[in-house]
PyMOL CGO cylinders between C-alpha atoms (Angstrom):
from pymol import cmd
from pymol.cgo import CYLINDER

trace = [
    CYLINDER, 235.83, 19.14, 197.47, 238.92, 18.12, 195.57, 0.3, 1, 1, 1, 1, 1, 1,
    CYLINDER, 238.92, 18.12, 195.57, 242.41, 18.53, 196.97, 0.3, 1, 1, 1, 1, 1, 1,
    CYLINDER, 242.41, 18.53, 196.97, 244.36, 21.02, 194.83, 0.3, 1, 1, 1, 1, 1, 1,
    CYLINDER, 244.36, 21.02, 194.83, 248.09, 21.61, 194.45, 0.3, 1, 1, 1, 1, 1, 1,
    CYLINDER, 248.09, 21.61, 194.45, 247.65, 24.84, 196.42, 0.3, 1, 1, 1, 1, 1, 1,
    CYLINDER, 247.65, 24.84, 196.42, 246.00, 22.87, 199.24, 0.3, 1, 1, 1, 1, 1, 1,
    CYLINDER, 246.00, 22.87, 199.24, 248.95, 20.47, 199.29, 0.3, 1, 1, 1, 1, 1, 1,
    CYLINDER, 248.95, 20.47, 199.29, 251.45, 23.37, 199.28, 0.3, 1, 1, 1, 1, 1, 1,
    CYLINDER, 251.45, 23.37, 199.28, 249.67, 24.95, 202.25, 0.3, 1, 1, 1, 1, 1, 1,
    CYLINDER, 249.67, 24.95, 202.25, 249.55, 21.61, 204.10, 0.3, 1, 1, 1, 1, 1, 1,
    CYLINDER, 249.55, 21.61, 204.10, 253.27, 21.00, 203.53, 0.3, 1, 1, 1, 1, 1, 1,
    CYLINDER, 253.27, 21.00, 203.53, 254.11, 24.50, 204.81, 0.3, 1, 1, 1, 1, 1, 1,
    CYLINDER, 254.11, 24.50, 204.81, 251.90, 23.99, 207.89, 0.3, 1, 1, 1, 1, 1, 1,
    CYLINDER, 251.90, 23.99, 207.89, 253.34, 20.53, 208.61, 0.3, 1, 1, 1, 1, 1, 1,
    CYLINDER, 253.34, 20.53, 208.61, 256.91, 21.87, 208.34, 0.3, 1, 1, 1, 1, 1, 1,
    CYLINDER, 256.91, 21.87, 208.34, 256.15, 24.84, 210.58, 0.3, 1, 1, 1, 1, 1, 1,
    CYLINDER, 256.15, 24.84, 210.58, 254.46, 22.68, 213.22, 0.3, 1, 1, 1, 1, 1, 1,
    CYLINDER, 254.46, 22.68, 213.22, 257.12, 19.95, 213.14, 0.3, 1, 1, 1, 1, 1, 1,
    CYLINDER, 257.12, 19.95, 213.14, 260.08, 22.32, 213.36, 0.3, 1, 1, 1, 1, 1, 1,
    CYLINDER, 260.08, 22.32, 213.36, 258.49, 24.34, 216.16, 0.3, 1, 1, 1, 1, 1, 1,
    CYLINDER, 258.49, 24.34, 216.16, 258.27, 21.12, 218.20, 0.3, 1, 1, 1, 1, 1, 1,
    CYLINDER, 258.27, 21.12, 218.20, 261.75, 19.79, 217.43, 0.3, 1, 1, 1, 1, 1, 1,
    CYLINDER, 261.75, 19.79, 217.43, 260.71, 17.26, 214.77, 0.3, 1, 1, 1, 1, 1, 1,
    CYLINDER, 260.71, 17.26, 214.77, 261.84, 16.79, 211.18, 0.3, 1, 1, 1, 1, 1, 1,
    CYLINDER, 261.84, 16.79, 211.18, 259.81, 15.87, 208.13, 0.3, 1, 1, 1, 1, 1, 1,
    CYLINDER, 259.81, 15.87, 208.13, 260.85, 13.63, 205.28, 0.3, 1, 1, 1, 1, 1, 1,
    CYLINDER, 260.85, 13.63, 205.28, 263.41, 15.55, 203.18, 0.3, 1, 1, 1, 1, 1, 1,
    CYLINDER, 263.41, 15.55, 203.18, 262.11, 13.92, 199.96, 0.3, 1, 1, 1, 1, 1, 1,
    CYLINDER, 262.11, 13.92, 199.96, 259.84, 16.69, 198.63, 0.3, 1, 1, 1, 1, 1, 1,
    CYLINDER, 259.84, 16.69, 198.63, 257.80, 14.34, 196.44, 0.3, 1, 1, 1, 1, 1, 1,
    CYLINDER, 257.80, 14.34, 196.44, 257.18, 11.87, 199.29, 0.3, 1, 1, 1, 1, 1, 1,
    CYLINDER, 257.18, 11.87, 199.29, 256.31, 14.75, 201.64, 0.3, 1, 1, 1, 1, 1, 1,
    CYLINDER, 256.31, 14.75, 201.64, 253.77, 16.16, 199.18, 0.3, 1, 1, 1, 1, 1, 1,
    CYLINDER, 253.77, 16.16, 199.18, 252.21, 12.74, 198.67, 0.3, 1, 1, 1, 1, 1, 1,
    CYLINDER, 252.21, 12.74, 198.67, 251.84, 12.22, 202.43, 0.3, 1, 1, 1, 1, 1, 1,
    CYLINDER, 251.84, 12.22, 202.43, 250.42, 15.73, 202.91, 0.3, 1, 1, 1, 1, 1, 1,
    CYLINDER, 250.42, 15.73, 202.91, 247.92, 15.03, 200.15, 0.3, 1, 1, 1, 1, 1, 1,
    CYLINDER, 247.92, 15.03, 200.15, 246.95, 11.75, 201.82, 0.3, 1, 1, 1, 1, 1, 1,
    CYLINDER, 246.95, 11.75, 201.82, 246.34, 13.56, 205.10, 0.3, 1, 1, 1, 1, 1, 1,
    CYLINDER, 246.34, 13.56, 205.10, 244.16, 16.11, 203.30, 0.3, 1, 1, 1, 1, 1, 1,
    CYLINDER, 244.16, 16.11, 203.30, 242.17, 13.40, 201.53, 0.3, 1, 1, 1, 1, 1, 1,
    CYLINDER, 242.17, 13.40, 201.53, 241.63, 11.56, 204.82, 0.3, 1, 1, 1, 1, 1, 1,
    CYLINDER, 241.63, 11.56, 204.82, 240.63, 14.81, 206.54, 0.3, 1, 1, 1, 1, 1, 1,
    CYLINDER, 240.63, 14.81, 206.54, 238.06, 15.37, 203.82, 0.3, 1, 1, 1, 1, 1, 1,
    CYLINDER, 238.06, 15.37, 203.82, 236.90, 11.75, 203.85, 0.3, 1, 1, 1, 1, 1, 1,
    CYLINDER, 236.90, 11.75, 203.85, 236.72, 11.14, 207.62, 0.3, 1, 1, 1, 1, 1, 1,
    CYLINDER, 236.72, 11.14, 207.62, 236.79, 14.60, 209.17, 0.3, 1, 1, 1, 1, 1, 1,
    CYLINDER, 236.79, 14.60, 209.17, 240.22, 14.03, 210.74, 0.3, 1, 1, 1, 1, 1, 1,
    CYLINDER, 240.22, 14.03, 210.74, 243.76, 13.53, 209.39, 0.3, 1, 1, 1, 1, 1, 1,
    CYLINDER, 243.76, 13.53, 209.39, 244.25, 9.79, 209.83, 0.3, 1, 1, 1, 1, 1, 1,
    CYLINDER, 244.25, 9.79, 209.83, 247.57, 8.32, 208.74, 0.3, 1, 1, 1, 1, 1, 1,
    CYLINDER, 247.57, 8.32, 208.74, 247.55, 7.96, 204.95, 0.3, 1, 1, 1, 1, 1, 1,
    CYLINDER, 247.55, 7.96, 204.95, 249.42, 4.65, 205.16, 0.3, 1, 1, 1, 1, 1, 1,
    CYLINDER, 249.42, 4.65, 205.16, 247.03, 2.81, 207.45, 0.3, 1, 1, 1, 1, 1, 1,
    CYLINDER, 247.03, 2.81, 207.45, 243.51, 1.49, 207.08, 0.3, 1, 1, 1, 1, 1, 1,
    CYLINDER, 243.51, 1.49, 207.08, 241.07, 3.66, 208.94, 0.3, 1, 1, 1, 1, 1, 1,
    CYLINDER, 241.07, 3.66, 208.94, 237.94, 2.42, 210.67, 0.3, 1, 1, 1, 1, 1, 1,
    CYLINDER, 237.94, 2.42, 210.67, 236.31, 5.67, 209.56, 0.3, 1, 1, 1, 1, 1, 1,
    CYLINDER, 236.31, 5.67, 209.56, 235.26, 6.46, 213.12, 0.3, 1, 1, 1, 1, 1, 1,
    CYLINDER, 235.26, 6.46, 213.12, 237.27, 8.97, 215.10, 0.3, 1, 1, 1, 1, 1, 1,
    CYLINDER, 237.27, 8.97, 215.10, 237.04, 7.11, 218.42, 0.3, 1, 1, 1, 1, 1, 1,
    CYLINDER, 237.04, 7.11, 218.42, 238.48, 3.96, 216.83, 0.3, 1, 1, 1, 1, 1, 1,
    CYLINDER, 238.48, 3.96, 216.83, 241.14, 5.89, 214.93, 0.3, 1, 1, 1, 1, 1, 1,
    CYLINDER, 241.14, 5.89, 214.93, 242.44, 8.22, 217.65, 0.3, 1, 1, 1, 1, 1, 1,
    CYLINDER, 242.44, 8.22, 217.65, 245.74, 6.32, 217.72, 0.3, 1, 1, 1, 1, 1, 1,
    CYLINDER, 245.74, 6.32, 217.72, 246.40, 7.01, 214.00, 0.3, 1, 1, 1, 1, 1, 1,
    CYLINDER, 246.40, 7.01, 214.00, 245.36, 10.66, 213.83, 0.3, 1, 1, 1, 1, 1, 1,
    CYLINDER, 245.36, 10.66, 213.83, 248.49, 12.48, 212.69, 0.3, 1, 1, 1, 1, 1, 1,
    CYLINDER, 248.49, 12.48, 212.69, 250.80, 12.75, 214.50, 0.3, 1, 1, 1, 1, 1, 1,
    CYLINDER, 250.80, 12.75, 214.50, 249.94, 9.20, 215.54, 0.3, 1, 1, 1, 1, 1, 1,
    CYLINDER, 249.94, 9.20, 215.54, 250.61, 7.50, 218.87, 0.3, 1, 1, 1, 1, 1, 1,
    CYLINDER, 250.61, 7.50, 218.87, 253.35, 5.41, 217.26, 0.3, 1, 1, 1, 1, 1, 1,
    CYLINDER, 253.35, 5.41, 217.26, 255.43, 8.27, 215.83, 0.3, 1, 1, 1, 1, 1, 1,
    CYLINDER, 255.43, 8.27, 215.83, 257.91, 8.68, 218.67, 0.3, 1, 1, 1, 1, 1, 1,
    CYLINDER, 257.91, 8.68, 218.67, 258.63, 4.99, 219.30, 0.3, 1, 1, 1, 1, 1, 1,
    CYLINDER, 258.63, 4.99, 219.30, 259.06, 4.48, 215.55, 0.3, 1, 1, 1, 1, 1, 1,
    CYLINDER, 259.06, 4.48, 215.55, 261.43, 7.47, 215.32, 0.3, 1, 1, 1, 1, 1, 1,
    CYLINDER, 261.43, 7.47, 215.32, 263.50, 6.14, 218.21, 0.3, 1, 1, 1, 1, 1, 1,
    CYLINDER, 263.50, 6.14, 218.21, 263.72, 2.60, 216.89, 0.3, 1, 1, 1, 1, 1, 1,
    CYLINDER, 263.72, 2.60, 216.89, 263.68, 3.00, 213.11, 0.3, 1, 1, 1, 1, 1, 1,
    CYLINDER, 263.68, 3.00, 213.11, 264.50, 6.65, 212.37, 0.3, 1, 1, 1, 1, 1, 1,
    CYLINDER, 264.50, 6.65, 212.37, 261.09, 7.35, 210.83, 0.3, 1, 1, 1, 1, 1, 1,
    CYLINDER, 261.09, 7.35, 210.83, 257.42, 6.92, 211.57, 0.3, 1, 1, 1, 1, 1, 1,
    CYLINDER, 257.42, 6.92, 211.57, 255.43, 4.19, 209.80, 0.3, 1, 1, 1, 1, 1, 1,
    CYLINDER, 255.43, 4.19, 209.80, 254.41, 6.35, 206.84, 0.3, 1, 1, 1, 1, 1, 1,
    CYLINDER, 254.41, 6.35, 206.84, 257.74, 8.20, 206.68, 0.3, 1, 1, 1, 1, 1, 1,
    CYLINDER, 257.74, 8.20, 206.68, 256.30, 11.67, 207.27, 0.3, 1, 1, 1, 1, 1, 1,
    CYLINDER, 256.30, 11.67, 207.27, 258.42, 12.24, 210.38, 0.3, 1, 1, 1, 1, 1, 1,
    CYLINDER, 258.42, 12.24, 210.38, 262.10, 11.30, 210.35, 0.3, 1, 1, 1, 1, 1, 1,
    CYLINDER, 262.10, 11.30, 210.35, 264.96, 11.45, 212.82, 0.3, 1, 1, 1, 1, 1, 1,
    CYLINDER, 264.96, 11.45, 212.82, 267.62, 14.13, 212.64, 0.3, 1, 1, 1, 1, 1, 1,
    CYLINDER, 267.62, 14.13, 212.64, 270.10, 11.60, 211.22, 0.3, 1, 1, 1, 1, 1, 1,
    CYLINDER, 270.10, 11.60, 211.22, 267.73, 10.60, 208.41, 0.3, 1, 1, 1, 1, 1, 1,
    CYLINDER, 267.73, 10.60, 208.41, 266.94, 14.26, 207.72, 0.3, 1, 1, 1, 1, 1, 1,
    CYLINDER, 266.94, 14.26, 207.72, 270.67, 15.08, 207.39, 0.3, 1, 1, 1, 1, 1, 1,
    CYLINDER, 270.67, 15.08, 207.39, 271.28, 12.02, 205.18, 0.3, 1, 1, 1, 1, 1, 1,
    CYLINDER, 271.28, 12.02, 205.18, 273.45, 10.24, 207.75, 0.3, 1, 1, 1, 1, 1, 1,
    CYLINDER, 273.45, 10.24, 207.75, 271.02, 7.29, 207.86, 0.3, 1, 1, 1, 1, 1, 1,
    CYLINDER, 271.02, 7.29, 207.86, 268.82, 5.74, 205.18, 0.3, 1, 1, 1, 1, 1, 1,
    CYLINDER, 268.82, 5.74, 205.18, 265.09, 5.34, 205.56, 0.3, 1, 1, 1, 1, 1, 1,
    CYLINDER, 265.09, 5.34, 205.56, 264.27, 1.72, 206.31, 0.3, 1, 1, 1, 1, 1, 1,
    CYLINDER, 264.27, 1.72, 206.31, 261.04, -0.24, 206.61, 0.3, 1, 1, 1, 1, 1, 1,
    CYLINDER, 261.04, -0.24, 206.61, 259.04, 0.35, 209.79, 0.3, 1, 1, 1, 1, 1, 1,
    CYLINDER, 259.04, 0.35, 209.79, 256.84, -2.51, 211.00, 0.3, 1, 1, 1, 1, 1, 1,
    CYLINDER, 256.84, -2.51, 211.00, 253.22, -1.83, 211.91, 0.3, 1, 1, 1, 1, 1, 1,
    CYLINDER, 253.22, -1.83, 211.91, 252.73, -1.33, 215.67, 0.3, 1, 1, 1, 1, 1, 1,
    CYLINDER, 252.73, -1.33, 215.67, 248.98, -0.92, 215.51, 0.3, 1, 1, 1, 1, 1, 1,
    CYLINDER, 248.98, -0.92, 215.51, 247.07, -4.03, 216.56, 0.3, 1, 1, 1, 1, 1, 1,
    CYLINDER, 247.07, -4.03, 216.56, 244.02, -5.42, 214.80, 0.3, 1, 1, 1, 1, 1, 1,
    CYLINDER, 244.02, -5.42, 214.80, 241.80, -3.71, 217.39, 0.3, 1, 1, 1, 1, 1, 1,
    CYLINDER, 241.80, -3.71, 217.39, 243.21, -0.33, 216.42, 0.3, 1, 1, 1, 1, 1, 1,
    CYLINDER, 243.21, -0.33, 216.42, 244.80, 0.29, 219.82, 0.3, 1, 1, 1, 1, 1, 1,
    CYLINDER, 244.80, 0.29, 219.82, 241.45, -0.08, 221.59, 0.3, 1, 1, 1, 1, 1, 1,
    CYLINDER, 241.45, -0.08, 221.59, 242.51, -2.91, 223.90, 0.3, 1, 1, 1, 1, 1, 1,
    CYLINDER, 242.51, -2.91, 223.90, 243.36, -0.63, 226.83, 0.3, 1, 1, 1, 1, 1, 1,
    CYLINDER, 243.36, -0.63, 226.83, 240.55, -0.54, 229.37, 0.3, 1, 1, 1, 1, 1, 1,
    CYLINDER, 240.55, -0.54, 229.37, 239.28, 2.99, 230.12, 0.3, 1, 1, 1, 1, 1, 1,
    CYLINDER, 239.28, 2.99, 230.12, 240.49, 4.17, 233.52, 0.3, 1, 1, 1, 1, 1, 1,
    CYLINDER, 240.49, 4.17, 233.52, 243.17, 1.48, 233.80, 0.3, 1, 1, 1, 1, 1, 1,
    CYLINDER, 243.17, 1.48, 233.80, 246.25, 3.48, 234.84, 0.3, 1, 1, 1, 1, 1, 1,
    CYLINDER, 246.25, 3.48, 234.84, 248.60, 0.65, 233.88, 0.3, 1, 1, 1, 1, 1, 1,
    CYLINDER, 248.60, 0.65, 233.88, 247.12, 0.64, 230.38, 0.3, 1, 1, 1, 1, 1, 1,
    CYLINDER, 247.12, 0.64, 230.38, 247.34, 4.43, 230.20, 0.3, 1, 1, 1, 1, 1, 1,
    CYLINDER, 247.34, 4.43, 230.20, 250.99, 4.58, 231.33, 0.3, 1, 1, 1, 1, 1, 1,
    CYLINDER, 250.99, 4.58, 231.33, 252.65, 1.33, 230.28, 0.3, 1, 1, 1, 1, 1, 1,
    CYLINDER, 252.65, 1.33, 230.28, 255.94, 3.21, 229.81, 0.3, 1, 1, 1, 1, 1, 1,
    CYLINDER, 255.94, 3.21, 229.81, 258.27, 5.06, 232.13, 0.3, 1, 1, 1, 1, 1, 1,
    CYLINDER, 258.27, 5.06, 232.13, 257.77, 8.82, 232.46, 0.3, 1, 1, 1, 1, 1, 1,
    CYLINDER, 257.77, 8.82, 232.46, 260.61, 11.16, 231.50, 0.3, 1, 1, 1, 1, 1, 1,
    CYLINDER, 260.61, 11.16, 231.50, 260.86, 14.81, 232.54, 0.3, 1, 1, 1, 1, 1, 1,
    CYLINDER, 260.86, 14.81, 232.54, 262.72, 17.61, 230.82, 0.3, 1, 1, 1, 1, 1, 1,
    CYLINDER, 262.72, 17.61, 230.82, 264.95, 19.17, 233.47, 0.3, 1, 1, 1, 1, 1, 1,
    CYLINDER, 264.95, 19.17, 233.47, 264.75, 22.54, 231.71, 0.3, 1, 1, 1, 1, 1, 1,
    CYLINDER, 264.75, 22.54, 231.71, 261.02, 23.15, 231.27, 0.3, 1, 1, 1, 1, 1, 1,
    CYLINDER, 261.02, 23.15, 231.27, 259.34, 20.27, 233.13, 0.3, 1, 1, 1, 1, 1, 1,
    CYLINDER, 259.34, 20.27, 233.13, 257.72, 18.65, 230.06, 0.3, 1, 1, 1, 1, 1, 1,
    CYLINDER, 257.72, 18.65, 230.06, 256.63, 15.07, 230.84, 0.3, 1, 1, 1, 1, 1, 1,
    CYLINDER, 256.63, 15.07, 230.84, 256.36, 12.19, 228.40, 0.3, 1, 1, 1, 1, 1, 1,
    CYLINDER, 256.36, 12.19, 228.40, 255.42, 8.55, 228.99, 0.3, 1, 1, 1, 1, 1, 1,
    CYLINDER, 255.42, 8.55, 228.99, 257.46, 6.41, 226.60, 0.3, 1, 1, 1, 1, 1, 1,
    CYLINDER, 257.46, 6.41, 226.60, 260.45, 4.07, 226.51, 0.3, 1, 1, 1, 1, 1, 1,
    CYLINDER, 260.45, 4.07, 226.51, 262.92, 6.90, 225.91, 0.3, 1, 1, 1, 1, 1, 1,
    CYLINDER, 262.92, 6.90, 225.91, 262.69, 10.69, 225.85, 0.3, 1, 1, 1, 1, 1, 1,
    CYLINDER, 262.69, 10.69, 225.85, 262.28, 12.45, 222.47, 0.3, 1, 1, 1, 1, 1, 1,
    CYLINDER, 262.28, 12.45, 222.47, 265.31, 13.59, 220.48, 0.3, 1, 1, 1, 1, 1, 1,
    CYLINDER, 265.31, 13.59, 220.48, 264.36, 17.16, 221.38, 0.3, 1, 1, 1, 1, 1, 1,
    CYLINDER, 264.36, 17.16, 221.38, 261.94, 18.52, 223.95, 0.3, 1, 1, 1, 1, 1, 1,
    CYLINDER, 261.94, 18.52, 223.95, 258.86, 19.72, 222.02, 0.3, 1, 1, 1, 1, 1, 1,
    CYLINDER, 258.86, 19.72, 222.02, 258.52, 22.66, 224.42, 0.3, 1, 1, 1, 1, 1, 1,
    CYLINDER, 258.52, 22.66, 224.42, 262.00, 24.12, 224.92, 0.3, 1, 1, 1, 1, 1, 1,
    CYLINDER, 262.00, 24.12, 224.92, 263.91, 22.17, 222.20, 0.3, 1, 1, 1, 1, 1, 1,
    CYLINDER, 263.91, 22.17, 222.20, 266.78, 20.93, 224.39, 0.3, 1, 1, 1, 1, 1, 1,
    CYLINDER, 266.78, 20.93, 224.39, 268.28, 17.53, 223.51, 0.3, 1, 1, 1, 1, 1, 1,
    CYLINDER, 268.28, 17.53, 223.51, 267.26, 14.19, 225.02, 0.3, 1, 1, 1, 1, 1, 1,
    CYLINDER, 267.26, 14.19, 225.02, 270.31, 14.24, 227.32, 0.3, 1, 1, 1, 1, 1, 1,
    CYLINDER, 270.31, 14.24, 227.32, 268.52, 16.93, 229.38, 0.3, 1, 1, 1, 1, 1, 1,
    CYLINDER, 268.52, 16.93, 229.38, 265.71, 14.50, 230.35, 0.3, 1, 1, 1, 1, 1, 1,
    CYLINDER, 265.71, 14.50, 230.35, 265.59, 12.44, 233.53, 0.3, 1, 1, 1, 1, 1, 1,
    CYLINDER, 265.59, 12.44, 233.53, 263.50, 9.45, 234.51, 0.3, 1, 1, 1, 1, 1, 1,
    CYLINDER, 263.50, 9.45, 234.51, 260.57, 10.84, 236.47, 0.3, 1, 1, 1, 1, 1, 1,
    CYLINDER, 260.57, 10.84, 236.47, 258.44, 7.83, 237.34, 0.3, 1, 1, 1, 1, 1, 1,
]
cmd.load_cgo(trace, "trace")
């Protein structure tokens, strides 16, 4: 199967719909967005899952779980750099043109994020847990998201939970 322009159009529409419904923004550069959507489609066809088009895949789902889009590194990258590694997801400020896209360093280790021992709670939750005071959504990360992916309130409505 070859990825067609219609496939890319449908993927872009789906990505936009899913991102916006969860309080995220996609790269406002239409050409870059289409290229990334095409890369996700190619990787879905090649591997059977949408691995990040900007990273090397092991080609095995269990080893690539951390880079299946949206990847495990998206939110920390958005918080620190205003975009994820590949630039598919961007912060509100980048989306509105108030900040420029800048390079994002690779967070994925050589082991592909597989160094955490199964069942090790400290490895599973190495970050503080934040709770949305409106809907109760929990997230384990350095800082809460810009917007709650459930009820879409801003990060100021989160509290440290654990």
